PDB file as gemmi writes it, atoms N, CA and C in Angstrom:
CRYST1    1.000    1.000    1.000  90.00  90.00  90.00 P 1                      
ATOM      1  N   UNK A   1       0.712  24.630   7.920  1.00  0.00           N  
ATOM      2  CA  UNK A   1      -0.494  24.279   8.655  1.00  0.00           C  
ATOM      3  C   UNK A   1      -1.016  22.952   8.113  1.00  0.00           C  
ATOM      4  N   UNK A   2      -1.192  22.006   8.984  1.00  0.00           N  
ATOM      5  CA  UNK A   2      -1.688  20.693   8.600  1.00  0.00           C  
ATOM      6  C   UNK A   2      -2.912  20.365   9.435  1.00  0.00           C  
ATOM      7  N   UNK A   3      -3.723  19.484   8.913  1.00  0.00           N  
ATOM      8  CA  UNK A   3      -4.876  19.003   9.669  1.00  0.00           C  
ATOM      9  C   UNK A   3      -4.467  17.747  10.422  1.00  0.00           C  
ATOM     10  N   UNK A   4      -4.756  17.752  11.706  1.00  0.00           N  
ATOM     11  CA  UNK A   4      -4.453  16.604  12.549  1.00  0.00           C  
ATOM     12  C   UNK A   4      -5.744  16.136  13.215  1.00  0.00           C  
ATOM     13  N   UNK A   5      -5.703  14.950  13.776  1.00  0.00           N  
ATOM     14  CA  UNK A   5      -6.867  14.420  14.481  1.00  0.00           C  
ATOM     15  C   UNK A   5      -6.830  14.858  15.942  1.00  0.00           C  
ATOM     16  N   UNK A   6      -7.976  15.298  16.436  1.00  0.00           N  
ATOM     17  CA  UNK A   6      -8.109  15.633  17.847  1.00  0.00           C  
ATOM     18  C   UNK A   6      -7.999  14.343  18.656  1.00  0.00           C  
ATOM     19  N   UNK A   7      -7.275  14.376  19.768  1.00  0.00           N  
ATOM     20  CA  UNK A   7      -7.089  13.161  20.572  1.00  0.00           C  
ATOM     21  C   UNK A   7      -8.330  12.809  21.390  1.00  0.00           C  
ATOM     22  N   UNK A   8      -9.302  13.733  21.494  1.00  0.00           N  
ATOM     23  CA  UNK A   8     -10.535  13.462  22.246  1.00  0.00           C  
ATOM     24  C   UNK A   8     -11.644  12.945  21.333  1.00  0.00           C  
ATOM     25  N   UNK A   9     -11.964  13.721  20.267  1.00  0.00           N  
ATOM     26  CA  UNK A   9     -13.131  13.385  19.440  1.00  0.00           C  
ATOM     27  C   UNK A   9     -12.759  12.852  18.065  1.00  0.00           C  
ATOM     28  N   UNK A  10     -11.474  12.809  17.757  1.00  0.00           N  
ATOM     29  CA  UNK A  10     -10.945  12.347  16.476  1.00  0.00           C  
ATOM     30  C   UNK A  10     -11.410  13.193  15.287  1.00  0.00           C  
ATOM     31  N   UNK A  11     -11.833  14.428  15.553  1.00  0.00           N  
ATOM     32  CA  UNK A  11     -12.205  15.351  14.485  1.00  0.00           C  
ATOM     33  C   UNK A  11     -10.963  16.002  13.899  1.00  0.00           C  
ATOM     34  N   UNK A  12     -11.090  16.558  12.703  1.00  0.00           N  
ATOM     35  CA  UNK A  12      -9.977  17.228  12.044  1.00  0.00           C  
ATOM     36  C   UNK A  12      -9.800  18.629  12.618  1.00  0.00           C  
ATOM     37  N   UNK A  13      -8.550  18.949  12.985  1.00  0.00           N  
ATOM     38  CA  UNK A  13      -8.225  20.226  13.609  1.00  0.00           C  
ATOM     39  C   UNK A  13      -6.934  20.748  12.989  1.00  0.00           C  
ATOM     40  N   UNK A  14      -6.834  22.068  12.856  1.00  0.00           N  
ATOM     41  CA  UNK A  14      -5.610  22.682  12.383  1.00  0.00           C  
ATOM     42  C   UNK A  14      -4.505  22.464  13.415  1.00  0.00           C  
ATOM     43  N   UNK A  15      -3.309  22.231  12.948  1.00  0.00           N  
ATOM     44  CA  UNK A  15      -2.196  21.993  13.875  1.00  0.00           C  
ATOM     45  C   UNK A  15      -1.807  23.258  14.630  1.00  0.00           C  
ATOM     46  N   UNK A  16      -2.254  24.426  14.163  1.00  0.00           N  
ATOM     47  CA  UNK A  16      -1.939  25.672  14.855  1.00  0.00           C  
ATOM     48  C   UNK A  16      -3.045  26.111  15.807  1.00  0.00           C  
ATOM     49  N   UNK A  17      -4.140  25.370  15.876  1.00  0.00           N  
ATOM     50  CA  UNK A  17      -5.262  25.734  16.751  1.00  0.00           C  
ATOM     51  C   UNK A  17      -4.895  25.497  18.212  1.00  0.00           C  
ATOM     52  N   UNK A  18      -5.469  26.325  19.083  1.00  0.00           N  
ATOM     53  CA  UNK A  18      -5.237  26.145  20.513  1.00  0.00           C  
ATOM     54  C   UNK A  18      -6.129  25.070  21.106  1.00  0.00           C  
ATOM     55  N   UNK A  19      -7.345  24.933  20.546  1.00  0.00           N  
ATOM     56  CA  UNK A  19      -8.273  23.918  21.038  1.00  0.00           C  
ATOM     57  C   UNK A  19      -9.124  23.414  19.886  1.00  0.00           C  
ATOM     58  N   UNK A  20      -9.722  22.260  20.077  1.00  0.00           N  
ATOM     59  CA  UNK A  20     -10.582  21.654  19.070  1.00  0.00           C  
ATOM     60  C   UNK A  20     -11.899  22.434  19.001  1.00  0.00           C  
ATOM     61  N   UNK A  21     -12.323  22.856  17.805  1.00  0.00           N  
ATOM     62  CA  UNK A  21     -13.581  23.595  17.719  1.00  0.00           C  
ATOM     63  C   UNK A  21     -14.805  22.716  17.976  1.00  0.00           C  
ATOM     64  N   UNK A  22     -14.643  21.410  17.877  1.00  0.00           N  
ATOM     65  CA  UNK A  22     -15.776  20.511  18.062  1.00  0.00           C  
ATOM     66  C   UNK A  22     -15.999  20.150  19.533  1.00  0.00           C  
ATOM     67  N   UNK A  23     -14.916  19.789  20.249  1.00  0.00           N  
ATOM     68  CA  UNK A  23     -15.079  19.347  21.636  1.00  0.00           C  
ATOM     69  C   UNK A  23     -14.372  20.245  22.651  1.00  0.00           C  
ATOM     70  N   UNK A  24     -13.503  21.144  22.204  1.00  0.00           N  
ATOM     71  CA  UNK A  24     -12.823  22.060  23.109  1.00  0.00           C  
ATOM     72  C   UNK A  24     -11.562  21.509  23.752  1.00  0.00           C  
ATOM     73  N   UNK A  25     -11.136  20.333  23.352  1.00  0.00           N  
ATOM     74  CA  UNK A  25      -9.925  19.751  23.930  1.00  0.00           C  
ATOM     75  C   UNK A  25      -8.707  20.582  23.528  1.00  0.00           C  
ATOM     76  N   UNK A  26      -7.747  20.760  24.437  1.00  0.00           N  
ATOM     77  CA  UNK A  26      -6.566  21.562  24.098  1.00  0.00           C  
ATOM     78  C   UNK A  26      -5.708  20.869  23.046  1.00  0.00           C  
ATOM     79  N   UNK A  27      -5.350  21.600  22.014  1.00  0.00           N  
ATOM     80  CA  UNK A  27      -4.509  21.064  20.950  1.00  0.00           C  
ATOM     81  C   UNK A  27      -3.064  21.481  21.178  1.00  0.00           C  
ATOM     82  N   UNK A  28      -2.855  22.589  21.896  1.00  0.00           N  
ATOM     83  CA  UNK A  28      -1.511  23.076  22.158  1.00  0.00           C  
ATOM     84  C   UNK A  28      -0.677  22.022  22.878  1.00  0.00           C  
ATOM     85  N   UNK A  29      -1.284  21.203  23.693  1.00  0.00           N  
ATOM     86  CA  UNK A  29      -0.571  20.155  24.429  1.00  0.00           C  
ATOM     87  C   UNK A  29      -0.545  18.828  23.677  1.00  0.00           C  
ATOM     88  N   UNK A  30      -1.023  18.829  22.439  1.00  0.00           N  
ATOM     89  CA  UNK A  30      -1.094  17.588  21.684  1.00  0.00           C  
ATOM     90  C   UNK A  30       0.289  17.007  21.431  1.00  0.00           C  
ATOM     91  N   UNK A  31       1.285  17.870  21.235  1.00  0.00           N  
ATOM     92  CA  UNK A  31       2.651  17.382  21.008  1.00  0.00           C  
ATOM     93  C   UNK A  31       3.138  16.577  22.208  1.00  0.00           C  
ATOM     94  N   UNK A  32       2.842  17.062  23.416  1.00  0.00           N  
ATOM     95  CA  UNK A  32       3.221  16.323  24.619  1.00  0.00           C  
ATOM     96  C   UNK A  32       2.466  15.001  24.697  1.00  0.00           C  
ATOM     97  N   UNK A  33       1.200  15.023  24.302  1.00  0.00           N  
ATOM     98  CA  UNK A  33       0.386  13.799  24.326  1.00  0.00           C  
ATOM     99  C   UNK A  33       0.961  12.764  23.372  1.00  0.00           C  
ATOM    100  N   UNK A  34       1.305  13.217  22.177  1.00  0.00           N  
ATOM    101  CA  UNK A  34       1.849  12.283  21.197  1.00  0.00           C  
ATOM    102  C   UNK A  34       3.236  11.795  21.610  1.00  0.00           C  
ATOM    103  N   UNK A  35       4.015  12.630  22.283  1.00  0.00           N  
ATOM    104  CA  UNK A  35       5.363  12.242  22.696  1.00  0.00           C  
ATOM    105  C   UNK A  35       5.330  11.193  23.808  1.00  0.00           C  
ATOM    106  N   UNK A  36       4.419  11.346  24.756  1.00  0.00           N  
ATOM    107  CA  UNK A  36       4.384  10.406  25.879  1.00  0.00           C  
ATOM    108  C   UNK A  36       3.495   9.203  25.610  1.00  0.00           C  
ATOM    109  N   UNK A  37       2.478   9.378  24.771  1.00  0.00           N  
ATOM    110  CA  UNK A  37       1.572   8.286  24.482  1.00  0.00           C  
ATOM    111  C   UNK A  37       0.555   8.029  25.582  1.00  0.00           C  
ATOM    112  N   UNK A  38       0.453   8.941  26.536  1.00  0.00           N  
ATOM    113  CA  UNK A  38      -0.493   8.771  27.632  1.00  0.00           C  
ATOM    114  C   UNK A  38      -1.462   9.953  27.667  1.00  0.00           C  
ATOM    115  N   UNK A  39      -2.552   9.766  28.351  1.00  0.00           N  
ATOM    116  CA  UNK A  39      -3.555  10.805  28.513  1.00  0.00           C  
ATOM    117  C   UNK A  39      -3.013  11.933  29.388  1.00  0.00           C  
ATOM    118  N   UNK A  40      -3.158  13.176  28.938  1.00  0.00           N  
ATOM    119  CA  UNK A  40      -2.753  14.313  29.746  1.00  0.00           C  
ATOM    120  C   UNK A  40      -3.805  14.570  30.808  1.00  0.00           C  
ATOM    121  N   UNK A  41      -3.371  14.961  31.983  1.00  0.00           N  
ATOM    122  CA  UNK A  41      -4.315  15.263  33.050  1.00  0.00           C  
ATOM    123  C   UNK A  41      -4.131  16.701  33.496  1.00  0.00           C  
ATOM    124  N   UNK A  42      -5.206  17.294  33.924  1.00  0.00           N  
ATOM    125  CA  UNK A  42      -5.175  18.644  34.457  1.00  0.00           C  
ATOM    126  C   UNK A  42      -5.423  18.562  35.953  1.00  0.00           C  
ATOM    127  N   UNK A  43      -4.592  19.220  36.725  1.00  0.00           N  
ATOM    128  CA  UNK A  43      -4.730  19.191  38.174  1.00  0.00           C  
ATOM    129  C   UNK A  43      -5.515  20.410  38.611  1.00  0.00           C  
ATOM    130  N   UNK A  44      -6.553  20.168  39.361  1.00  0.00           N  
ATOM    131  CA  UNK A  44      -7.381  21.242  39.881  1.00  0.00           C  
ATOM    132  C   UNK A  44      -6.762  21.733  41.183  1.00  0.00           C  
ATOM    133  N   UNK A  45      -6.426  23.031  41.230  1.00  0.00           N  
ATOM    134  CA  UNK A  45      -5.714  23.546  42.385  1.00  0.00           C  
ATOM    135  C   UNK A  45      -6.616  24.223  43.407  1.00  0.00           C  
ATOM    136  N   UNK A  46      -7.852  24.530  43.066  1.00  0.00           N  
ATOM    137  CA  UNK A  46      -8.768  25.158  44.016  1.00  0.00           C  
ATOM    138  C   UNK A  46      -9.526  24.057  44.750  1.00  0.00           C  
ATOM    139  N   UNK A  47      -9.443  24.077  46.058  1.00  0.00           N  
ATOM    140  CA  UNK A  47     -10.055  23.007  46.838  1.00  0.00           C  
ATOM    141  C   UNK A  47     -11.584  23.109  46.810  1.00  0.00           C  
ATOM    142  N   UNK A  48     -12.213  21.996  47.072  1.00  0.00           N  
ATOM    143  CA  UNK A  48     -13.674  21.966  47.110  1.00  0.00           C  
ATOM    144  C   UNK A  48     -14.207  22.818  48.261  1.00  0.00           C  
ATOM    145  N   UNK A  49     -13.453  22.895  49.343  1.00  0.00           N  
ATOM    146  CA  UNK A  49     -13.878  23.711  50.478  1.00  0.00           C  
ATOM    147  C   UNK A  49     -13.975  25.182  50.086  1.00  0.00           C  
ATOM    148  N   UNK A  50     -12.978  25.672  49.342  1.00  0.00           N  
ATOM    149  CA  UNK A  50     -13.013  27.067  48.919  1.00  0.00           C  
ATOM    150  C   UNK A  50     -14.131  27.311  47.909  1.00  0.00           C  
ATOM    151  N   UNK A  51     -14.373  26.355  47.047  1.00  0.00           N  
ATOM    152  CA  UNK A  51     -15.483  26.491  46.095  1.00  0.00           C  
ATOM    153  C   UNK A  51     -16.820  26.523  46.835  1.00  0.00           C  
ATOM    154  N   UNK A  52     -16.937  25.726  47.877  1.00  0.00           N  
ATOM    155  CA  UNK A  52     -18.154  25.732  48.686  1.00  0.00           C  
ATOM    156  C   UNK A  52     -18.343  27.094  49.355  1.00  0.00           C  
ATOM    157  N   UNK A  53     -17.257  27.696  49.826  1.00  0.00           N  
ATOM    158  CA  UNK A  53     -17.341  29.029  50.428  1.00  0.00           C  
ATOM    159  C   UNK A  53     -17.816  30.060  49.410  1.00  0.00           C  
ATOM    160  N   UNK A  54     -17.371  29.929  48.157  1.00  0.00           N  
ATOM    161  CA  UNK A  54     -17.847  30.838  47.111  1.00  0.00           C  
ATOM    162  C   UNK A  54     -19.348  30.698  46.897  1.00  0.00           C  
ATOM    163  N   UNK A  55     -19.817  29.459  46.852  1.00  0.00           N  
ATOM    164  CA  UNK A  55     -21.243  29.205  46.640  1.00  0.00           C  
ATOM    165  C   UNK A  55     -22.064  29.730  47.823  1.00  0.00           C  
ATOM    166  N   UNK A  56     -21.581  29.514  49.032  1.00  0.00           N  
ATOM    167  CA  UNK A  56     -22.296  30.004  50.210  1.00  0.00           C  
ATOM    168  C   UNK A  56     -22.339  31.530  50.212  1.00  0.00           C  
ATOM    169  N   UNK A  57     -21.228  32.173  49.877  1.00  0.00           N  
ATOM    170  CA  UNK A  57     -21.190  33.627  49.828  1.00  0.00           C  
ATOM    171  C   UNK A  57     -22.166  34.191  48.798  1.00  0.00           C  
ATOM    172  N   UNK A  58     -22.184  33.609  47.606  1.00  0.00           N  
ATOM    173  CA  UNK A  58     -23.114  34.069  46.574  1.00  0.00           C  
ATOM    174  C   UNK A  58     -24.551  33.773  46.979  1.00  0.00           C  
ATOM    175  N   UNK A  59     -24.782  32.635  47.610  1.00  0.00           N  
ATOM    176  CA  UNK A  59     -26.131  32.296  48.063  1.00  0.00           C  
ATOM    177  C   UNK A  59     -26.642  33.267  49.116  1.00  0.00           C  
ATOM    178  N   UNK A  60     -25.789  33.635  50.063  1.00  0.00           N  
ATOM    179  CA  UNK A  60     -26.184  34.619  51.076  1.00  0.00           C  
ATOM    180  C   UNK A  60     -26.491  35.974  50.434  1.00  0.00           C  
ATOM    181  N   UNK A  61     -25.693  36.358  49.463  1.00  0.00           N  
ATOM    182  CA  UNK A  61     -25.909  37.626  48.786  1.00  0.00           C  
ATOM    183  C   UNK A  61     -27.268  37.637  48.086  1.00  0.00           C  
ATOM    184  N   UNK A  62     -27.578  36.574  47.371  1.00  0.00           N  
ATOM    185  CA  UNK A  62     -28.871  36.483  46.668  1.00  0.00           C  
ATOM    186  C   UNK A  62     -30.016  36.373  47.670  1.00  0.00           C  
ATOM    187  N   UNK A  63     -29.820  35.608  48.730  1.00  0.00           N  
ATOM    188  CA  UNK A  63     -30.842  35.468  49.767  1.00  0.00           C  
ATOM    189  C   UNK A  63     -31.129  36.817  50.430  1.00  0.00           C  
ATOM    190  N   UNK A  64     -30.116  37.652  50.562  1.00  0.00           N  
ATOM    191  CA  UNK A  64     -30.308  38.987  51.114  1.00  0.00           C  
ATOM    192  C   UNK A  64     -31.272  39.810  50.283  1.00  0.00           C  
ATOM    193  N   UNK A  65     -31.176  39.717  48.967  1.00  0.00           N  
ATOM    194  CA  UNK A  65     -32.117  40.437  48.107  1.00  0.00           C  
ATOM    195  C   UNK A  65     -33.532  39.895  48.250  1.00  0.00           C  
ATOM    196  N   UNK A  66     -33.650  38.589  48.462  1.00  0.00           N  
ATOM    197  CA  UNK A  66     -34.975  38.012  48.671  1.00  0.00           C  
ATOM    198  C   UNK A  66     -35.581  38.528  49.981  1.00  0.00           C  
ATOM    199  N   UNK A  67     -34.761  38.653  51.018  1.00  0.00           N  
ATOM    200  CA  UNK A  67     -35.246  39.209  52.289  1.00  0.00           C  
ATOM    201  C   UNK A  67     -35.663  40.668  52.127  1.00  0.00           C  
ATOM    202  N   UNK A  68     -34.875  41.429  51.396  1.00  0.00           N  
ATOM    203  CA  UNK A  68     -35.215  42.843  51.168  1.00  0.00           C  
ATOM    204  C   UNK A  68     -36.526  42.960  50.410  1.00  0.00           C  
ATOM    205  N   UNK A  69     -36.735  42.115  49.414  1.00  0.00           N  
ATOM    206  CA  UNK A  69     -37.959  42.155  48.624  1.00  0.00           C  
ATOM    207  C   UNK A  69     -39.187  41.780  49.459  1.00  0.00           C  
ATOM    208  N   UNK A  70     -38.995  40.991  50.508  1.00  0.00           N  
ATOM    209  CA  UNK A  70     -40.105  40.574  51.362  1.00  0.00           C  
ATOM    210  C   UNK A  70     -40.276  41.467  52.588  1.00  0.00           C  
ATOM    211  N   UNK A  71     -39.612  42.614  52.623  1.00  0.00           N  
ATOM    212  CA  UNK A  71     -39.812  43.566  53.704  1.00  0.00           C  
ATOM    213  C   UNK A  71     -38.911  43.392  54.901  1.00  0.00           C  
ATOM    214  N   UNK A  72     -37.943  42.511  54.832  1.00  0.00           N  
ATOM    215  CA  UNK A  72     -37.005  42.301  55.940  1.00  0.00           C  
ATOM    216  C   UNK A  72     -35.676  42.978  55.591  1.00  0.00           C  
ATOM    217  N   UNK A  73     -35.698  44.312  55.561  1.00  0.00           N  
ATOM    218  CA  UNK A  73     -34.541  45.069  55.079  1.00  0.00           C  
ATOM    219  C   UNK A  73     -33.304  44.857  55.944  1.00  0.00           C  
ATOM    220  N   UNK A  74     -33.452  44.869  57.255  1.00  0.00           N  
ATOM    221  CA  UNK A  74     -32.297  44.707  58.141  1.00  0.00           C  
ATOM    222  C   UNK A  74     -31.599  43.378  57.938  1.00  0.00           C  
ATOM    223  N   UNK A  75     -32.370  42.314  57.918  1.00  0.00           N  
ATOM    224  CA  UNK A  75     -31.817  40.974  57.706  1.00  0.00           C  
ATOM    225  C   UNK A  75     -31.250  40.838  56.296  1.00  0.00           C  
ATOM    226  N   UNK A  76     -31.940  41.442  55.336  1.00  0.00           N  
ATOM    227  CA  UNK A  76     -31.487  41.359  53.948  1.00  0.00           C  
ATOM    228  C   UNK A  76     -30.165  42.052  53.723  1.00  0.00           C  
ATOM    229  N   UNK A  77     -30.021  43.245  54.275  1.00  0.00           N  
ATOM    230  CA  UNK A  77     -28.764  43.979  54.114  1.00  0.00           C  
ATOM    231  C   UNK A  77     -27.625  43.241  54.806  1.00  0.00           C  
ATOM    232  N   UNK A  78     -27.894  42.685  55.981  1.00  0.00           N  
ATOM    233  CA  UNK A  78     -26.876  41.913  56.693  1.00  0.00           C  
ATOM    234  C   UNK A  78     -26.433  40.701  55.873  1.00  0.00           C  
ATOM    235  N   UNK A  79     -27.400  39.983  55.305  1.00  0.00           N  
ATOM    236  CA  UNK A  79     -27.072  38.804  54.492  1.00  0.00           C  
ATOM    237  C   UNK A  79     -26.279  39.209  53.247  1.00  0.00           C  
ATOM    238  N   UNK A  80     -26.642  40.327  52.627  1.00  0.00           N  
ATOM    239  CA  UNK A  80     -25.910  40.801  51.450  1.00  0.00           C  
ATOM    240  C   UNK A  80     -24.472  41.161  51.795  1.00  0.00           C  
ATOM    241  N   UNK A  81     -24.285  41.869  52.898  1.00  0.00           N  
ATOM    242  CA  UNK A  81     -22.937  42.281  53.303  1.00  0.00           C  
ATOM    243  C   UNK A  81     -22.086  41.065  53.670  1.00  0.00           C  
ATOM    244  N   UNK A  82     -22.639  40.159  54.472  1.00  0.00           N  
ATOM    245  CA  UNK A  82     -21.887  38.966  54.873  1.00  0.00           C  
ATOM    246  C   UNK A  82     -21.570  38.101  53.651  1.00  0.00           C  
ATOM    247  N   UNK A  83     -22.532  37.936  52.762  1.00  0.00           N  
ATOM    248  CA  UNK A  83     -22.312  37.141  51.556  1.00  0.00           C  
ATOM    249  C   UNK A  83     -21.254  37.730  50.654  1.00  0.00           C  
ATOM    250  N   UNK A  84     -21.304  39.050  50.459  1.00  0.00           N  
ATOM    251  CA  UNK A  84     -20.308  39.673  49.586  1.00  0.00           C  
ATOM    252  C   UNK A  84     -18.918  39.642  50.218  1.00  0.00           C  
ATOM    253  N   UNK A  85     -18.833  39.813  51.540  1.00  0.00           N  
ATOM    254  CA  UNK A  85     -17.532  39.719  52.206  1.00  0.00           C  
ATOM    255  C   UNK A  85     -16.960  38.304  52.136  1.00  0.00           C  
ATOM    256  N   UNK A  86     -17.795  37.307  52.372  1.00  0.00           N  
ATOM    257  CA  UNK A  86     -17.335  35.917  52.286  1.00  0.00           C  
ATOM    258  C   UNK A  86     -16.850  35.599  50.877  1.00  0.00           C  
ATOM    259  N   UNK A  87     -17.608  36.022  49.878  1.00  0.00           N  
ATOM    260  CA  UNK A  87     -17.234  35.778  48.486  1.00  0.00           C  
ATOM    261  C   UNK A  87     -15.909  36.465  48.158  1.00  0.00           C  
ATOM    262  N   UNK A  88     -15.772  37.737  48.543  1.00  0.00           N  
ATOM    263  CA  UNK A  88     -14.567  38.503  48.236  1.00  0.00           C  
ATOM    264  C   UNK A  88     -13.344  37.921  48.934  1.00  0.00           C  
ATOM    265  N   UNK A  89     -13.459  37.622  50.221  1.00  0.00           N  
ATOM    266  CA  UNK A  89     -12.321  37.059  50.950  1.00  0.00           C  
ATOM    267  C   UNK A  89     -11.939  35.677  50.429  1.00  0.00           C  
ATOM    268  N   UNK A  90     -12.923  34.896  49.996  1.00  0.00           N  
ATOM    269  CA  UNK A  90     -12.615  33.577  49.429  1.00  0.00           C  
ATOM    270  C   UNK A  90     -11.900  33.723  48.097  1.00  0.00           C  
ATOM    271  N   UNK A  91     -12.317  34.682  47.280  1.00  0.00           N  
ATOM    272  CA  UNK A  91     -11.620  34.926  46.009  1.00  0.00           C  
ATOM    273  C   UNK A  91     -10.169  35.345  46.266  1.00  0.00           C  
ATOM    274  N   UNK A  92      -9.954  36.172  47.272  1.00  0.00           N  
ATOM    275  CA  UNK A  92      -8.596  36.584  47.624  1.00  0.00           C  
ATOM    276  C   UNK A  92      -7.791  35.389  48.113  1.00  0.00           C  
ATOM    277  N   UNK A  93      -8.391  34.523  48.911  1.00  0.00           N  
ATOM    278  CA  UNK A  93      -7.687  33.316  49.386  1.00  0.00           C  
ATOM    279  C   UNK A  93      -7.319  32.394  48.233  1.00  0.00           C  
ATOM    280  N   UNK A  94      -8.234  32.244  47.249  1.00  0.00           N  
ATOM    281  CA  UNK A  94      -7.927  31.409  46.094  1.00  0.00           C  
ATOM    282  C   UNK A  94      -6.763  32.006  45.318  1.00  0.00           C  
ATOM    283  N   UNK A  95      -6.778  33.327  45.117  1.00  0.00           N  
ATOM    284  CA  UNK A  95      -5.704  33.997  44.396  1.00  0.00           C  
ATOM    285  C   UNK A  95      -4.381  33.857  45.166  1.00  0.00           C  
ATOM    286  N   UNK A  96      -4.442  34.041  46.477  1.00  0.00           N  
ATOM    287  CA  UNK A  96      -3.237  34.021  47.293  1.00  0.00           C  
ATOM    288  C   UNK A  96      -2.569  32.651  47.286  1.00  0.00           C  
ATOM    289  N   UNK A  97      -3.343  31.577  47.316  1.00  0.00           N  
ATOM    290  CA  UNK A  97      -2.789  30.225  47.403  1.00  0.00           C  
ATOM    291  C   UNK A  97      -2.591  29.566  46.049  1.00  0.00           C  
ATOM    292  N   UNK A  98      -2.922  30.271  44.980  1.00  0.00           N  
ATOM    293  CA  UNK A  98      -2.770  29.679  43.640  1.00  0.00           C  
ATOM    294  C   UNK A  98      -1.290  29.572  43.311  1.00  0.00           C  
ATOM    295  N   UNK A  99      -0.929  28.450  42.726  1.00  0.00           N  
ATOM    296  CA  UNK A  99       0.488  28.205  42.409  1.00  0.00           C  
ATOM    297  C   UNK A  99       0.768  28.560  40.972  1.00  0.00           C  
TER     298      UNK A  99                                                      
END                                                                             
């Protein structure tokens, strides 16, 4: 076990650590970084559209509780059901299309 410098914050990190305790940068990929000499990039596979659907679904669910608290039970329950279904189906779509 040796101490190496983190490629993000230049702090001392154990060579067996998975990530830097100071900044959270991955250390497991440090060997690849040192071998290529270039910055490693992470590709985000979940589209912004699907993330927006998650936010809308959660927002409808929370809004449904606000309607229920204000005496609009029918509208509130509908918003909760639609929000939870949208959220659940979007999570399934993200899982299904994940590579």
